[in-house]
BAMARVEX-430749 format. One record per residue: x, y negated, z of N, C-alpha, C, O in turn. Coordinates in nm, 3 decimals. Last residue first. Example, Ala and Ser with C-alpha at 12.3 -4.5 7.8 and 13.67 -1.06 7.14 Angstrom:
2
PT      nx      ny      nz     cax     cay     caz      cx      cy      cz      ox      oy      oz
PT   1.285   0.225   0.708   1.367   0.106   0.714   1.290  -0.003   0.787   1.341  -0.114   0.804
PT   1.319   0.569   0.780   1.230   0.450   0.780   1.320   0.330   0.780   1.424   0.332   0.846
***
This chain:
133
PT      nx      ny      nz     cax     cay     caz      cx      cy      cz      ox      oy      oz
PT   5.362 -19.596  14.265   5.454 -19.710  14.274   5.452 -19.795  14.148   5.524 -19.895  14.139
PT   5.006 -19.522  14.293   5.140 -19.499  14.240   5.228 -19.622  14.257   5.180 -19.735  14.262
PT   4.710 -19.370  14.307   4.794 -19.457  14.389   4.939 -19.425  14.353   4.988 -19.315  14.380
PT   4.381 -19.308  14.199   4.522 -19.313  14.165   4.594 -19.410  14.257   4.545 -19.520  14.283
PT   4.092 -19.123  14.168   4.173 -19.201  14.262   4.319 -19.192  14.219   4.373 -19.083  14.203
PT   3.773 -19.097  14.037   3.914 -19.086  14.006   3.990 -19.177  14.102   3.956 -19.295  14.116
PT   3.473 -18.923  14.059   3.556 -19.024  14.123   3.702 -18.995  14.086   3.749 -18.882  14.102
PT   3.149 -18.876  13.938   3.289 -18.841  13.925   3.370 -18.956  13.981   3.341 -19.073  13.953
PT   2.827 -18.767  14.067   2.924 -18.868  14.024   3.061 -18.803  14.007   3.086 -18.692  14.053
PT   2.471 -18.710  14.107   2.608 -18.666  14.084   2.697 -18.782  14.039   2.650 -18.880  13.982
PT   2.248 -18.859  14.354   2.285 -18.804  14.225   2.434 -18.773  14.217   2.511 -18.806  14.307
PT   2.044 -19.126  14.494   2.117 -19.000  14.502   2.155 -18.955  14.361   2.102 -19.006  14.262
PT   1.949 -19.414  14.676   1.989 -19.355  14.548   2.072 -19.229  14.572   2.159 -19.226  14.659
PT   1.899 -19.531  14.923   1.811 -19.424  14.877   1.852 -19.359  14.746   1.794 -19.257  14.709
PT   2.012 -19.865  14.850   1.974 -19.759  14.945   1.883 -19.656  14.880   1.801 -19.688  14.794
PT   2.242 -19.932  14.582   2.110 -19.949  14.643   2.078 -19.834  14.740   2.114 -19.720  14.714
PT   2.486 -19.864  14.486   2.461 -20.006  14.506   2.330 -20.030  14.583   2.311 -20.136  14.642
PT   2.633 -19.580  14.650   2.548 -19.642  14.549   2.526 -19.788  14.585   2.545 -19.830  14.699
PT   2.978 -19.477  14.710   2.835 -19.485  14.739   2.760 -19.555  14.627   2.817 -19.586  14.522
PT   3.258 -19.371  14.845   3.190 -19.361  14.716   3.041 -19.366  14.746   2.984 -19.271  14.800
PT   3.502 -19.515  15.017   3.361 -19.482  15.032   3.300 -19.486  14.893   3.291 -19.592  14.831
PT   3.827 -19.419  15.080   3.733 -19.463  14.976   3.594 -19.420  15.017   3.570 -19.303  15.049
PT   4.095 -19.510  15.282   3.966 -19.441  15.275   3.884 -19.503  15.163   3.873 -19.625  15.153
PT   4.442 -19.454  15.335   4.333 -19.534  15.280   4.209 -19.447  15.270   4.218 -19.325  15.251
PT   4.703 -19.461  15.557   4.596 -19.376  15.504   4.484 -19.468  15.460   4.436 -19.551  15.538
PT   4.990 -19.662  15.458   4.882 -19.618  15.546   4.797 -19.511  15.479   4.816 -19.476  15.362
PT   5.168 -19.938  15.422   5.187 -19.793  15.409   5.092 -19.731  15.509   5.109 -19.746  15.630
PT   4.972 -20.211  15.296   5.043 -20.143  15.405   5.067 -19.998  15.365   4.994 -19.943  15.282
PT   4.844 -20.303  15.079   4.899 -20.405  15.168   4.978 -20.345  15.283   5.044 -20.417  15.358
PT   4.839 -20.199  14.747   4.840 -20.156  14.887   4.911 -20.259  14.973   5.024 -20.298  14.945
PT   4.647 -20.374  14.521   4.785 -20.345  14.561   4.784 -20.314  14.709   4.734 -20.392  14.790
PT   4.374 -20.250  14.327   4.424 -20.319  14.446   4.571 -20.282  14.465   4.613 -20.172  14.430
PT   4.074 -20.212  14.148   4.220 -20.213  14.143   4.271 -20.299  14.258   4.218 -20.407  14.284
PT   3.792 -20.026  14.069   3.853 -20.114  14.167   4.005 -20.101  14.154   4.057 -19.990  14.149
PT   3.496 -19.983  13.879   3.639 -19.960  13.898   3.693 -20.065  13.994   3.644 -20.178  13.998
PT   3.198 -19.811  13.786   3.264 -19.920  13.857   3.410 -19.882  13.876   3.444 -19.765  13.887
PT   2.915 -19.726  13.589   3.060 -19.719  13.612   3.105 -19.838  13.695   3.057 -19.950  13.678
PT   2.641 -19.757  13.529   2.692 -19.627  13.569   2.840 -19.616  13.595   2.888 -19.505  13.621
PT   2.590 -20.028  13.469   2.572 -19.924  13.366   2.643 -19.794  13.401   2.698 -19.728  13.314
PT   2.827 -20.166  13.694   2.710 -20.180  13.610   2.707 -20.063  13.513   2.811 -20.007  13.480
PT   2.941 -20.176  14.040   2.950 -20.151  13.896   2.820 -20.178  13.824   2.718 -20.209  13.885
PT   3.118 -20.348  14.294   2.993 -20.295  14.242   3.006 -20.279  14.092   3.073 -20.357  14.025
PT   3.361 -20.317  14.537   3.337 -20.340  14.394   3.208 -20.271  14.353   3.191 -20.151  14.373
PT   3.566 -20.433  14.808   3.442 -20.377  14.756   3.430 -20.407  14.608   3.481 -20.507  14.558
PT   3.800 -20.381  15.062   3.780 -20.426  14.925   3.654 -20.358  14.873   3.638 -20.237  14.891
PT   3.890 -20.478  15.391   3.808 -20.395  15.304   3.792 -20.461  15.167   3.775 -20.582  15.158
PT   4.033 -20.609  15.588   4.100 -20.582  15.461   4.020 -20.496  15.365   4.076 -20.445  15.268
PT   3.839 -20.468  15.835   3.954 -20.557  15.810   4.022 -20.516  15.679   4.063 -20.401  15.663
PT   3.648 -20.289  15.904   3.622 -20.370  15.785   3.737 -20.464  15.751   3.733 -20.533  15.649
PT   3.869 -20.051  16.043   3.732 -20.098  16.024   3.715 -20.174  15.894   3.761 -20.131  15.789
PT   4.112 -19.938  16.069   4.109 -20.085  16.071   3.968 -20.138  16.046   3.950 -20.259  16.030
PT   4.131 -19.664  16.037   4.141 -19.718  16.173   4.147 -19.871  16.177   4.182 -19.927  16.281
PT   4.241 -19.678  15.702   4.192 -19.598  15.814   4.224 -19.667  15.947   4.333 -19.723  15.965
PT   4.142 -19.936  15.498   4.257 -19.875  15.562   4.206 -19.805  15.687   4.135 -19.865  15.768
PT   3.913 -19.896  15.220   3.945 -19.937  15.357   4.077 -19.875  15.399   4.120 -19.774  15.344
PT   3.704 -19.970  14.958   3.837 -19.922  14.993   3.873 -19.981  15.128   3.865 -20.103  15.148
PT   3.400 -19.883  14.809   3.466 -19.958  14.916   3.599 -19.891  14.944   3.607 -19.768  14.953
PT   3.185 -19.902  14.523   3.306 -19.853  14.590   3.347 -19.944  14.704   3.331 -20.066  14.697
PT   2.900 -19.783  14.363   2.955 -19.891  14.446   3.072 -19.833  14.523   3.060 -19.727  14.584
PT   2.698 -19.703  14.073   2.806 -19.678  14.170   2.852 -19.806  14.242   2.843 -19.917  14.190
PT   2.367 -19.653  14.025   2.468 -19.756  14.005   2.576 -19.741  14.112   2.549 -19.763  14.230
PT   2.286 -19.316  13.917   2.271 -19.432  14.004   2.381 -19.533  13.971   2.476 -19.502  13.899
PT   2.329 -19.125  13.719   2.207 -19.115  13.800   2.185 -19.232  13.896   2.076 -19.246  13.951
PT   2.563 -19.114  13.597   2.451 -19.143  13.507   2.320 -19.148  13.585   2.213 -19.172  13.528
PT   2.862 -19.251  13.723   2.741 -19.171  13.746   2.637 -19.211  13.643   2.625 -19.328  13.607
PT   3.200 -19.299  13.825   3.098 -19.300  13.721   2.981 -19.210  13.762   3.000 -19.108  13.828
PT   3.467 -19.487  13.952   3.353 -19.400  13.983   3.249 -19.413  13.872   3.214 -19.524  13.831
PT   3.806 -19.531  14.017   3.698 -19.543  13.919   3.590 -19.441  13.953   3.619 -19.325  13.980
PT   4.081 -19.706  14.146   3.972 -19.612  14.173   3.861 -19.638  14.072   3.827 -19.753  14.044
PT   4.416 -19.759  14.201   4.309 -19.773  14.103   4.206 -19.664  14.131   4.239 -19.546  14.139
PT   4.681 -19.922  14.348   4.570 -19.832  14.374   4.462 -19.862  14.271   4.422 -19.977  14.254
PT   5.024 -19.952  14.346   4.901 -19.986  14.274   4.796 -19.880  14.300   4.820 -19.761  14.277
PT   5.217 -20.021  14.642   5.169 -19.932  14.537   5.043 -19.987  14.473   4.965 -20.058  14.536
PT   5.268 -20.191  14.854   5.313 -20.232  14.722   5.267 -20.142  14.609   5.277 -20.179  14.492
PT   5.300 -19.936  15.093   5.285 -20.079  15.068   5.344 -20.113  14.930   5.453 -20.069  14.895
PT   5.181 -19.614  14.984   5.284 -19.702  15.041   5.254 -19.847  15.007   5.191 -19.877  14.905
PT   4.907 -19.402  15.077   4.976 -19.491  14.982   5.078 -19.575  15.056   5.063 -19.604  15.175
PT   4.696 -19.116  15.098   4.809 -19.193  15.151   4.866 -19.281  15.039   4.873 -19.240  14.924
PT   4.338 -19.079  15.125   4.465 -19.057  15.057   4.570 -19.147  15.122   4.537 -19.242  15.192
PT   4.000 -18.958  15.156   4.121 -19.018  15.212   4.242 -18.987  15.125   4.248 -18.883  15.060
PT   3.654 -19.025  15.105   3.777 -18.959  15.059   3.897 -19.033  15.117   3.896 -19.156  15.126
PT   3.308 -18.985  15.168   3.435 -19.045  15.206   3.552 -18.959  15.158   3.549 -18.837  15.170
PT   2.992 -19.084  15.035   3.090 -18.979  15.063   3.223 -19.048  15.087   3.249 -19.155  15.033
PT   2.678 -19.236  15.132   2.814 -19.240  15.079   2.891 -19.114  15.117   2.860 -19.047  15.215
PT   2.360 -19.406  15.088   2.437 -19.285  15.117   2.579 -19.299  15.062   2.600 -19.365  14.961
PT   2.258 -19.717  15.241   2.285 -19.632  15.124   2.369 -19.512  15.166   2.439 -19.515  15.267
PT   2.220 -19.893  15.453   2.151 -19.765  15.456   2.171 -19.678  15.334   2.107 -19.573  15.324
PT   2.362 -20.130  15.478   2.245 -20.128  15.388   2.171 -19.995  15.383   2.068 -19.985  15.316
PT   2.545 -20.095  15.698   2.488 -20.225  15.663   2.360 -20.214  15.583   2.260 -20.279  15.615
PT   2.637 -19.833  15.729   2.583 -19.904  15.846   2.515 -20.037  15.813   2.434 -20.086  15.892
PT   2.538 -19.581  15.502   2.615 -19.703  15.521   2.554 -19.784  15.636   2.432 -19.802  15.640
PT   2.503 -19.245  15.610   2.444 -19.368  15.557   2.531 -19.489  15.595   2.588 -19.496  15.703
PT   2.615 -18.927  15.497   2.628 -19.038  15.591   2.568 -19.163  15.529   2.579 -19.185  15.408
PT   2.371 -18.712  15.334   2.502 -18.776  15.349   2.498 -18.884  15.457   2.391 -18.926  15.501
PT   2.123 -18.614  15.274   2.183 -18.568  15.401   2.321 -18.629  15.426   2.382 -18.601  15.529
PT   2.059 -18.700  15.024   1.987 -18.761  15.135   2.040 -18.718  15.271   2.006 -18.778  15.373
PT   2.367 -18.738  14.843   2.248 -18.663  14.881   2.185 -18.728  15.003   2.251 -18.801  15.077
PT   2.583 -18.780  14.579   2.520 -18.847  14.692   2.388 -18.775  14.717   2.308 -18.754  14.626
PT   2.834 -18.557  14.485   2.695 -18.597  14.471   2.652 -18.670  14.598   2.680 -18.626  14.709
PT   3.139 -18.514  14.292   3.056 -18.509  14.411   2.913 -18.546  14.380   2.875 -18.565  14.264
PT   3.459 -18.446  14.196   3.322 -18.441  14.151   3.235 -18.424  14.274   3.256 -18.332  14.353
PT   3.766 -18.616  14.164   3.668 -18.551  14.252   3.532 -18.554  14.184   3.495 -18.654  14.122
PT   4.101 -18.626  14.096   3.969 -18.632  14.035   3.875 -18.553  14.124   3.900 -18.437  14.155
PT   4.401 -18.805  14.167   4.295 -18.711  14.203   4.170 -18.735  14.121   4.139 -18.847  14.083
PT   4.701 -18.876  14.219   4.623 -18.871  14.095   4.518 -18.764  14.115   4.541 -18.647  14.085
PT   4.943 -19.038  14.408   4.811 -18.974  14.410   4.749 -18.986  14.272   4.744 -19.095  14.215
PT   5.283 -18.982  14.510   5.183 -19.050  14.429   5.054 -18.969  14.422   5.056 -18.846  14.430
PT   5.342 -18.886  14.854   5.358 -18.863  14.711   5.254 -18.946  14.634   5.149 -18.978  14.689
PT   5.461 -19.081  15.131   5.357 -19.010  15.058   5.392 -18.993  14.911   5.463 -19.076  14.853
PT   5.813 -19.074  15.180   5.678 -19.103  15.227   5.578 -19.026  15.146   5.607 -18.917  15.097
PT   6.146 -19.154  15.253   6.048 -19.061  15.198   5.912 -19.095  15.255   5.901 -19.139  15.370
PT   6.362 -19.303  15.332   6.239 -19.373  15.294   6.137 -19.283  15.229   6.049 -19.330  15.158
PT   6.581 -19.184  15.433   6.584 -19.212  15.289   6.457 -19.282  15.242   6.445 -19.315  15.124
PT   6.505 -19.134  15.692   6.605 -19.238  15.668   6.609 -19.278  15.520   6.638 -19.393  15.488
PT   6.332 -18.920  15.652   6.279 -19.046  15.706   6.375 -19.160  15.677   6.333 -19.271  15.642
PT   6.518 -18.729  15.561   6.405 -18.770  15.476   6.347 -18.902  15.522   6.317 -18.988  15.440
PT   6.681 -18.701  15.783   6.737 -18.754  15.658   6.627 -18.801  15.565   6.642 -18.904  15.498
PT   6.494 -18.591  15.963   6.559 -18.719  15.993   6.616 -18.781  15.866   6.601 -18.901  15.844
PT   6.426 -18.351  15.832   6.323 -18.450  15.864   6.384 -18.587  15.890   6.331 -18.688  15.843
PT   6.675 -18.225  15.825   6.607 -18.258  15.699   6.501 -18.364  15.724   6.487 -18.458  15.644
PT   6.717 -18.192  16.101   6.809 -18.273  16.021   6.745 -18.315  15.890   6.759 -18.430  15.848
PT   6.509 -18.017  16.169   6.514 -18.150  16.228   6.604 -18.243  16.146   6.570 -18.359  16.125
PT   6.590 -17.791  16.026   6.462 -17.855  15.995   6.459 -17.997  16.048   6.412 -18.088  15.980
PT   6.831 -17.733  16.159   6.832 -17.765  16.015   6.704 -17.836  15.974   6.708 -17.932  15.897
PT   6.735 -17.677  16.416   6.826 -17.790  16.395   6.831 -17.832  16.248   6.835 -17.951  16.217
PT   6.577 -17.447  16.362   6.517 -17.567  16.421   6.604 -17.689  16.394   6.552 -17.793  16.353
PT   6.774 -17.273  16.266   6.663 -17.312  16.179   6.596 -17.439  16.230   6.563 -17.529  16.152
PT   6.929 -17.247  16.499   6.988 -17.303  16.376   6.879 -17.352  16.281   6.891 -17.460  16.222
PT   6.742 -17.124  16.666   6.794 -17.256  16.702   6.857 -17.324  16.581   6.840 -17.444  16.561
PT   6.702 -16.883  16.532   6.589 -16.973  16.554   6.637 -17.114  16.585   6.581 -17.212  16.536
PT   6.955 -16.769  16.549   6.902 -16.805  16.417   6.787 -16.904  16.433   6.776 -16.999  16.355
PT   7.154 -16.901  16.821   7.057 -16.809  16.764   7.010 -16.860  16.628   7.023 -16.978  16.596
PT   7.499 -16.936  16.865   7.373 -17.005  16.843   7.278 -16.908  16.773   7.316 -16.841  16.678
***
């Protein structure tokens, strides 16, 4: 048996064992610094600007997202990738901060839309994303 074939078989075995053991996404603890700008994607409903972030979470994990800005009123949306508005969670903030807490309803890729509460608002923000068992 060639070395390449042995390496392939060993890699396949590790992948199969990992899947059988229930391996999945790693816990998420991210901090992002961004800015809403007039060139960003606009929200289809209200025309506000937003930035998009993706992460993986397992069903039952606790998801916590926090967004702060001194330049606009933050607004968060949490979505499951490829499901559109189905199961979307929204949270509006006050005084420059908003936070959203949710239990993951599926093992999936989740999408955060970091945007403003009002159309046309721009400025810097900090976004914290946590997803843990």
